[in-house]
C-alpha positions as CSV (number, residue, x, y, z in Angstrom):
1,X,15.3,-56.4,44.7
2,X,17.6,-53.9,46.3
3,X,17.7,-50.2,45.6
4,X,20.9,-48.3,46.7
5,X,21.3,-44.2,46.7
6,X,24.5,-42.8,47.5
7,X,25.5,-39.2,48.8
8,X,28.4,-37.4,50.4
9,X,30.9,-36.8,47.6
10,X,32.5,-33.5,46.7
11,X,35.7,-31.5,46.7
12,X,38.1,-31.5,49.6
13,X,41.6,-30.3,50.1
14,X,44.5,-32.9,50.9
15,X,44.2,-33.8,54.6
16,X,40.6,-33.2,54.8
17,X,37.5,-35.4,55.6
18,X,34.3,-36.5,54.0
19,X,31.7,-38.9,54.8
20,X,30.0,-41.1,52.1
21,X,26.6,-42.6,52.9
22,X,24.9,-45.2,50.9
23,X,21.1,-46.1,51.6
24,X,19.7,-49.4,50.7
25,X,15.9,-50.1,50.5
26,X,13.7,-52.9,49.2
27,X,14.8,-56.4,50.0
28,X,17.4,-55.5,52.8
29,X,16.8,-58.7,54.7
30,X,18.5,-60.5,51.8
31,X,21.7,-58.4,51.9
32,X,24.9,-60.5,53.0
33,X,27.4,-57.7,52.4
34,X,27.9,-54.2,51.6
35,X,31.1,-52.3,50.6
36,X,32.5,-49.2,48.7
37,X,34.6,-49.3,45.6
38,X,36.2,-46.7,43.8
39,X,37.5,-46.2,40.0
40,X,39.9,-43.5,39.2
41,X,40.3,-42.4,35.7
42,X,42.1,-44.9,33.5
43,X,42.2,-47.5,36.4
44,X,40.1,-50.6,37.3
45,X,37.4,-50.4,39.9
46,X,38.9,-51.5,43.4
47,X,37.6,-52.4,46.8
48,X,37.8,-49.6,49.2
49,X,36.2,-51.0,52.4
50,X,33.4,-53.8,52.9
51,X,31.6,-55.1,55.7
52,X,29.6,-58.4,56.1
53,X,26.8,-59.7,58.1
54,X,28.1,-59.9,61.7
55,X,30.2,-56.8,61.6
56,X,33.5,-58.1,60.2
57,X,35.1,-55.4,57.9
58,X,38.0,-55.3,55.4
59,X,39.9,-52.3,53.9
60,X,42.4,-51.8,51.1
61,X,45.8,-51.5,52.3
62,X,45.9,-48.0,51.0
63,X,43.1,-46.8,53.1
64,X,43.7,-48.5,56.4
65,X,44.0,-46.3,59.3
66,X,42.2,-43.5,57.3
67,X,38.8,-44.8,56.5
68,X,36.2,-46.3,58.6
69,X,33.2,-48.3,57.3
70,X,30.1,-48.7,59.4
71,X,26.7,-50.1,58.8
72,X,23.4,-49.3,60.5
73,X,20.5,-51.6,60.4
74,X,18.2,-49.1,61.7
75,X,15.9,-50.7,64.2
76,X,13.3,-48.3,64.1
77,X,13.3,-48.4,60.0
78,X,12.4,-51.7,59.1
79,X,12.8,-51.0,55.3
80,X,16.1,-49.1,55.5
81,X,19.8,-50.4,55.7
82,X,22.5,-47.8,55.5
83,X,26.3,-48.1,55.1
84,X,28.7,-45.1,55.8
85,X,32.4,-44.6,54.8
86,X,34.1,-42.0,57.0
87,X,37.4,-40.8,55.1
88,X,40.0,-38.9,56.9
89,X,43.4,-37.7,55.8
90,X,42.4,-37.8,52.4
91,X,45.0,-37.6,49.5
92,X,45.0,-36.8,45.9
93,X,45.3,-40.4,45.0
94,X,41.7,-41.1,46.7
95,X,40.3,-38.9,43.9
96,X,37.8,-41.2,42.1
97,X,34.2,-42.2,41.6
98,X,33.0,-43.9,44.7
99,X,30.4,-46.7,44.3
100,X,28.2,-48.7,46.9
101,X,27.7,-52.2,46.4
102,X,25.1,-54.7,48.1
103,X,25.5,-58.7,47.8
104,X,22.4,-60.3,48.4
105,X,21.2,-63.8,47.9
106,X,23.8,-66.2,46.4
107,X,25.1,-64.2,43.4
108,X,23.1,-60.9,43.1
109,X,25.2,-57.6,43.1
110,X,23.5,-54.3,43.3
111,X,25.4,-51.1,42.4
112,X,24.9,-47.6,43.4
113,X,25.2,-44.7,40.8
114,X,28.5,-43.6,42.1
115,X,29.6,-40.3,43.8
116,X,32.6,-38.2,42.9
117,X,35.3,-37.5,45.4
118,X,37.9,-35.0,44.4
119,X,40.8,-34.3,46.5
120,X,42.8,-31.2,45.3
121,X,44.3,-28.0,46.6
């Protein structure tokens, strides 16, 4: 089983930056992919950025060039995996609850509890 803990959300002005972090523990050797999703009020949850084993990444068109996802398989910490989302040039339309997701095994998905990002002046 995989457990996810997110951190880093908050209030930021338009044009500002935030960093979201998602720490995975448990059966991290089984994780094939990790990613960040977001859900704005009244909208469906959507993929923001994802990374798979081997380092390939993908981004939603709306965040390309502004957001960067990175994954840290800490070599000195066997039981911890971490994925970070660097968000720059934030816009009001980036306001949402951001969720971390890990895909492991064949069909198992694990979601974090969500962290709120508010972009407003």
